[in-house]
Each structure stands twice: as structure tokens, then as C-alpha cells.
C-alpha positions as CSV (number, residue, x, y, z in Angstrom):
1,M,0.0,0.0,0.0
2,M,1.5,3.3,-1.1
3,G,1.3,5.9,1.6
4,R,0.4,9.5,1.0
5,Q,-0.5,12.3,3.4
6,R,-4.1,13.2,3.1
7,R,-4.0,16.2,5.4
8,E,-1.8,19.0,6.5
9,Q,0.7,17.9,9.2
10,G,2.7,21.1,9.4
11,K,2.0,21.6,13.1
12,L,2.6,17.9,14.1
13,F,6.0,18.4,15.7
14,Y,6.3,22.2,16.0
15,E,4.4,25.1,17.5
16,F,4.7,26.9,14.2
17,R,4.4,26.0,10.5
18,L,7.7,25.6,8.7
19,D,6.1,27.2,5.5
20,D,5.5,30.4,7.5
21,R,9.2,30.6,8.4
22,I,10.6,30.3,4.8
23,L,10.9,33.7,3.1
24,Q,8.6,34.2,0.1
25,N,11.6,34.8,-2.2
26,H,13.8,31.9,-0.8
27,L,15.5,29.7,-3.3
28,L,13.7,26.6,-1.9
29,R,10.3,28.0,-3.0
30,R,11.5,28.4,-6.6
31,I,13.0,24.9,-6.5
32,D,9.7,23.5,-5.2
33,V,7.9,24.6,-8.3
34,F,10.1,22.4,-10.5
35,V,10.2,19.5,-8.1
36,T,6.4,19.4,-7.8
37,A,6.2,19.4,-11.7
38,A,8.8,16.6,-11.9
39,L,7.1,14.5,-9.3
40,A,3.5,15.1,-10.5
41,D,3.0,11.6,-11.9
42,L,5.3,9.7,-9.5
43,H,2.4,8.0,-7.7
44,Q,0.8,6.8,-10.9
45,E,4.1,5.4,-12.1
46,L,4.9,3.5,-8.9
47,E,1.4,2.3,-8.0
48,P,1.7,-1.1,-9.7
49,Y,4.7,-2.0,-7.5
50,Y,2.9,-1.5,-4.2
51,S,0.6,-4.0,-2.5
52,D,-3.1,-3.3,-2.0
53,F,-3.1,-4.4,1.6
54,G,-1.0,-4.1,4.7
55,R,0.5,-1.0,6.3
56,P,1.0,2.0,4.1
57,S,4.5,2.8,3.0
58,V,6.4,6.0,3.3
59,D,5.2,8.5,0.6
60,P,7.7,8.0,-2.3
61,E,7.4,11.7,-3.2
62,G,8.6,12.6,0.3
63,I,11.6,10.3,0.1
64,V,12.7,11.9,-3.2
65,R,12.2,15.4,-1.9
66,V,14.3,14.7,1.2
67,N,17.1,13.1,-0.9
68,W,17.2,16.2,-3.1
69,L,17.6,18.5,-0.1
70,E,20.5,16.5,1.3
71,P,23.9,18.1,0.3
72,P,26.0,16.0,-2.1
73,G,28.6,13.9,-0.3
74,E,27.0,14.0,3.1
75,D,26.4,10.8,5.0
76,P,22.7,10.2,5.8
């Protein structure tokens, strides 16, 4: 089962929303536009490889986004 967040969880671990803390003209906001377009059909492409039952997996889009934010050459 492929997992996907169905609701906003911005306040799950913080007393503030991270989106509110990132400046409107920050580079990450511009990058996000391209990343969102590139990952638009990721769920449809990967859906055949996931089971229909069991515990939902981690959202594949989230995994890709986190890996793109990690600096090259850094250990996880």
C-alpha cells in the first residue's frame, strides 16, 4: 500500500508552520515549483509496484524530496 499524506501535518511536531518561516523569495520556494512538476505523476508510475493491503509505505514523493535536499557527499 503506497502511503500519501491526506491532510496538512505542518504543526505535528512544531508550535509553528515551517512554511510560514521560509521567506517568500527563498530559493527553496523556486526549486519546489520544479520539483512538484517533476514528481507530478510519480504516484501513478509507482502504484503497480505496491501491494493493495498491509501497512501504508512512506510516501515515495517525500523520500525523493528529502534526498534532493541532502547536500551531495553528506552521509545520511
